[in-house]
C-alpha positions, 0 to 999 in steps of 0.5 A: 133365167133371161128376161123377155126384153133380152130375149126379143133383143137377142132373137134380132141377131140370130138369123138361124132361129125361126121366129116361132122357135123357142130360144133355149138358154143353153143353145150355141149362139154360133149354131143359131148364126151369131158370128163375130160381126154379129157379136159386135152388133149384139154387144152394142144393142145389149149395152144400149138397151140396158145402158151398161158397159161390159168389161173388156175381159168379158168380150170373149167367145165364152160370154157369147157362147149361149144366151145364158152366158151372155145374160149372166154377163149382163146381169153381173154388170146390172147389179 
């Protein structure tokens, strides 16, 4: 389960997600408007917010597929 701080940060990078629309952890981030440039911006924001650095092998479309997959990668680095 993603934390609230992550959900707020993520919402800033999803142009197709309405402010009052719930964020489903399994929804495609691409379907919510996250493109390759947005992935780079989101990566920078996540790393800055959590004081982490994702490994190079985690920087792929699978990691950025859904909120849940991205949160899993973030959580793995935080522990």
